[in-house]
N, C-alpha and C positions, 0 to 999 in steps of 0.2 A: 349123517352121523351114524356111527356103528351102533347096532342094537335098537335103533328106532325104526318103527314101521311107518311107511308112507301112507297117509290117509287119502282115500279116493274122494274126489269131489263129486258126490252123488247129487243130482238135481232133486230138489224137494218142492212139492206142490202142496201148499197148506190152504185148506178151505176154512173160511171164517163165516159162519152162518149167523145171520142177523138174529134169529130166534134160537140159536143153539142153546139147549138147556143143560146138556151134560157137563160141559166144561167152559162156562162163560169166561172170556178174556184169555183163555189158555192158548188159542191159536196164535194170537199176536205175541204172547210171551215165548212160545216155542219158536216162532219165526225169527224173533229177535236174537235167539241164541244160535241160530244156524249160520254156517259159513258156506261158501261155494254158491253155485247157481241155485236160486230159490225164487219162489213167487208166492205171495199171499193174495188170495182172491176172496173178495167179499161177495157173498150171495145175499142180496137184499130182498126184503118182503115185496117191494114194488116190482121186482123182476120175477116173482113167483116163488121165491124161497119161503117155505113155511115149515119150520122145525127140522128135525134130523134128516140128513142126507139129501136135502133139496129135491124131494120126490116130484114136485110139480114142474120142474124145469130141466128135464133130461136133455133137451136140445142145447140149452145154455151151458149146462154142465159139460156136455161133449165139446162145445166150442172152447171152453176154458181149458179142458184137458189137452187141446191141441198144442198148448205150450210144451207139454211133456214130449209129444211126438217130435216137435221141432227141435227142442233142446237135446233130446237123445240122439237124433240124427246128426246134429253138429258135433256131438262129443264122441261119436263112434269112429 
């Protein structure tokens, strides 16, 4: 349609922290409103997540972020 801009389908990776204190429940709400490629990833206390930015599990975090690498390679 004339005058309308096409929206790009940008991949989104949303972290949901078990002990997230800043915005409880908001990661899920944000995820539910997104369209296009998306992934909601839970970081659980049993996996080493403890509070903001999952500082105890950098290896697990890096594995989870592999989704972005894979997704971006396929969309290029």
